[in-house]
N, C-alpha and C positions, 0 to 999 in steps of 0.2 A: 391140402398143400397149396401154397400161393404160387402165382406165376413166377415170382422171383426165385422161390425155392426150386422150381423146376428148371431154372436157368434161362427163362425166356429172354429173347434178344432185346437189347436196348438200343437207342439211337443217340449218338452224340454229333453235334454240328459245331464246327469251330469258326468263329468270326474273329480274325486276328487284329482288328483295328482298335486303337485306343486314342483317347485325347492326348495322352503322353505316356511315356514308359516309366513305371515306378522303379525306384532304385533297387528294390529287392526281387523283382519279378524275373523268373527264368522261363516262363511259358513263352511260346512263340507269339509275339505281338509286335506291332509297329505303330508309331504315332500316325494319327489320322489327320490328313490335311484339309478335311471338309469336302473333298471332291466326291462325286458319285461313285458308288461301288456296284453298279448294276451288273457289270461283267462278272464280278466275283459271285454275286448272288445267283446269276444264271449258271455259273460253273457248279455251284452247290446242287442245283436242280439236275444238271446233266450227270454229275457223278452219282448222285443218289439214285437216279433212274437206272443207271447201268449196273450199280453194285448192290442194290437192295436184294436180299434173298427172296425167292418166290414165297408168296403168302406172308410177307414180313409185316407183323403187327406188334410193334414193340410195346411193352408194358410201361416203359418210361422213356422220356426224351429230355435231353439236356442241351441247351444252346449256350456255349461258353466262349471264352476268348483269352486275351483281348477283352473288348467290351462291346457286346452286341448292340447296346443302346447308343453307341457312338455313331452308328449309321444314321444317314438322313432319314427323315420320316418316310419318304417314298421307298428307300431301300430297305428300311426296317420292316415296313408293311409287306413288301414283296418277300423278304426273307421269312417272315412268319408264315406267309401263304405257302411257300415252298416246303418248309419244315412240316406244316400241318398236313400237306399232301403226302409227303414221304412217310409220316408216322400214322396216317389215318386218324388224326386227332379229332375227337368229338368236340363240338362247340361248348357243351355244358358238361364237362368231365367231372366225375367224382375223383378227387385226388387219390383215393384208396384203390381205384381201379385203373386209372390212367393218370400218370404224373408227368407234367411238362414244366420243366424249370427253364428260366432264362436268367442269365447273369446280367446284372445292371450296375452301372456306376452312378453314385448319387448326383454327379454333375450333369449327367445326360439322361436320367430318367425323368421324363416330363409327363404331365397329365395326359398328353396326346398319345405318347408311347405306351403308357400304362393301360389306357383305354384300348389301344390296338391289341395288346397282349390278352386282355380279358376277353375281347371279342373273338380272338383267334382260338381260345381254349386253353391258354396258359394257366396252370394251376399253382405255380410256385415262382415267386420272385426271389432271387438270391442276390442280395445287395452287398457290394464290396465296401463296407463302411470303414473297417480297419481300426478306427478310433473316433471318439466323439470329442477329442481334444485338438484344437487347432495347432498347437505347438508340435504335437506328435505327428499329426498329418503332414505338416511341412517337413519334418525330419526324415520321412520316408518317401517324399516326392509325390504325395497325393495332391491332386489338383482341386479337390473340393474342400469345403470347410465343414465344421461340426453342424452348423445350422442347416446346411444343404443336406447333410447325411440324415438328420432328423426329418427334414421335409420329404426325402425320398421314401422313407418308411411310411410316412403318412400318405404319400401319393399312391403307393402300391395298395395300401389299405382302402383308401377312398375309391379306387378303381374296382374294388371287389375281388381282387386276386385272392384266392382262398388261403394260401399260405405264404408267409413272408419270412425269409431267413436273412440274417446278417453275418458277415465275416468280421472277426476281430483279431488283431495282432497283439501279442504280448512279448515280453522280454526285449522291448525296444530300448536301446540305450537312452537313459534319462527319463524313461517313462515312470517308473516307480509303482509300487503297489497301489497307492491311493488313486492314481490316475486310471489304472486298469480296473479297479473296483468301480470307479465312476462310469467307465465304459460299459461294464457288465450291468450296472444298475440302469443306465440309459436304455440299453437294449431291452431289458425287462419292462421298464416303464412304458416303452413305445408299443408294447403288446406283440412283440415278435413271437413266432412259433418255433424258431430254430436258431441256434447260435453255433457257428463254427469258430473255435478259438485256436489259433495257430501260433506257435512260437516263431519269432523272426529267424529266418535262416539266411546264411551268407552263401548263396549258391554261386558256383563257378560261372564266370562271365558276366555277372551283374555289376552294376555301379556300386552297390553296397559292398560286394566282395572286394572290389578294387580299393575302396576306401579303407577296408580292413587291412589289406596288404600294405597300404601306404601309411598305416598307423593313424589315420584320421578319424577312426571310430573304434570304440572299445566295447566288445559284446558284454552283455550281462553275465554274471556268474551263473553256473549251472544250478546252484541252490536257489537263486532268485527265480529262474525260469520254472523250477519245480514248484516253488511256493505259489507262483501265479497260477499254474495249472490246477493246483489243489484248491486255490481260492475260487477259480471258475467252477469247479465241481461243487463246492460248498454253496456259493451264491446262486448258481443256476438251479441246483438241486432243491434249495429252499423255495425257489419260485416255481417249482413244478416241472422242471426240465429233467429228462432222463439222459444220462450219459450212455449212449449206445455204441459209441466208437471212441477211440482215444481222444480225438479233438472235437467231437460233435455231440451236441446236446439238443434234445427235441422235446416239445410237449407231446403228450400222448397222441399217437396217430399222425405225427408230423415229421417223423424221421425221413431223410432223403432216400427214397426208394431206389433212385438211379444209382447213387453211390453204394447203397447196400448191394446192388447187383455186381458192382466192381469188386467189393470186398468179399463177396461169395464166389468170386471168380466166374461169374456168369458171362455169357456172350454179349457182344455189342458191335454195332456198325458205326464207324467213325467217318464223317464226311467233312471235307475242308482241308485247308493247308495245315500240315503237321498233325492232323487228326489220327488217332490210333484206333485200330479195330481188333477184335478177337472173335473170329468165326471159324467153326470147323477145326479147332485146335491150332489155327495159325494166328500169330500176332503180326500185324503189319502197321506201318506208319507212313503217312503221306509226306511228301516233300515239304520242308519248312521254309517255303517262300511263296507268298501269295501270287507274285508275278509268274513264277514257274508253274505253280498250281493252275492258275487260270489258263496259261498257255497250253499245258498238257491236256487239260480237260477239253478245252475248245478245239483242240486238234484231234480229239478222239483217242488220246493216249491215257494210259493208267498213270495217275500221279504218285504211285507208290515210291517210297525211298528205301524201305527195308522191309523184310519179312523173315519170319523164323518159326520153326516148330521145335519145342523142347522135348528132350527125352522124358519118359514118364516120371523118373525120380526127380528130375529138375522141375518139371511141371507141378508135381506134388509139393515140392518145397516152396515154389512160388505161391501156390494156393494156401499153404500154411501161413505164410507171411501176411497174406491178405486177410484170411479169416480170423487170425488171432488179433487183428486190430479191433475186432468187434467184441462187445460184451458177451455175445453168444458163443464165441470161440469156434472150434471146429470138431466135427465128428471124424474120428479115425476110420470108422467103417465106411463113411461116405467117401472120404478121400481115397481109400483103398479101392473101392468099387469103381470109382471114376477113372483111376489111372492104372489099375491092374497091378498094384503093388501091395505089400503088407506094411502099411504106414505105422502100425503099432510097433512092429519089429524094427523098421528103419529108424524110427526116432526114439526107441526105448531108452538109450543112454541119455539123450538130451532131455526127454521128459522126466526121467528119474532125477537127474541132476537139478533141474530147475524146480521140480516139485519139492525136493528136499530143502532147497534154498528158500522156499516160500514165494516163488515168483510165478509158478504155474499151479493150477488146481485141476484135479480130475473129477469128473461127474459121470453119472449113468454107468456105473460099473467100470469106469476107466475109459469109456469110449469118447466122451466129450472132454476136451481140454480147453481151458480158458486161462487168460492172464489174471493174476490176483491184483489187488489194489497196488501192492508193491511192484508187481510185474509190469503194470501199466506205466510206471514211472521210469522203467528202463527197457521199454518195449522193443526198441530197435535192436538192442544187443541180444535180447532173448530170441526174437523172431529170426535174426540172421543165422542162428545156429540150426535152423531147419532147412537151410538151403544146401543142396548137394553140389559140391564144387566140381562138377563134370562139364565137359563141353556140350553145347546144344547138339541135337541130332542132325540139324542142318545149319549151315552158316548163313549169315545175312546175305541177301541178294541185292 
């Protein structure tokens, strides 16, 4: 059994600074004015030292944002040092034994930063390309162009980072199938190991959502979005990528093990402003303000904004939603053993209904449940039916 199968802890570190805020982004991030962020990096070290569990040796580490590569060279190097110390990162890691991912923006991934990553032991560069078409990049507020995106993939490769992933967006108004196909082909041609393909969402509070309310943008039809996701499956599958999660495709051995830990509902420690943690059955989130975060940590205070523990049936429902995202699905016996419930009995009506509709499939004598190809296309609606609508065992603090 792998470390991830046992639920080994993972480490997430949040760096909220970006060159600019993209119109669709609802993650906590703020435009970076180019000033030094040494105080923020030192806060990461202090929080990590205080909160890391005893004998903490995560199997995976992920530095996200924001845009970690937006930091100055000096701050970026120190951030890598801090994270390596927290994670116990080996310098010459085997990605199959220790995975360390860093999110990169094409406009700020330089040869120098890529070399720092490789020297620190980073095994995976996750590059926010979104599109290889200049017109589409401008339409969603990206600050890089297509040529820079291609260069970023090459920079990561040239530095010797073992695995390179790219993010692509689809169902962007005006994008069209031909442009998305060209994006997929470009990602394949550049020799990437992993592609995350996400439909454009209009999240509350984003610039894009405001434009939608004002009638300044018209979203693509649902059938167009579905056709694009099907095309991603076809195009990437033909190039040797396996679809291991609804929106994620990887060459053999290159699936993102950190995200797999999330989808298997494994534990993780989150460090930084707005970072979430899941340890000992408690989910908690840090304050979503880098200034408040810095102030709290440097004063010796806990930067937590909220914390909760779910009742067993609610926790099981959350786990079902996560696990069903993956091709491997979920084991009803495993969920039952973890949460002390009878998952097969709890979800019997839901599983029977969706199995009859061809949206779920049962394997291993009915123990393992997976989404079918049709089910993947309406996954959110199916997965929501596994959530038990009771109140949490404890309220947010």
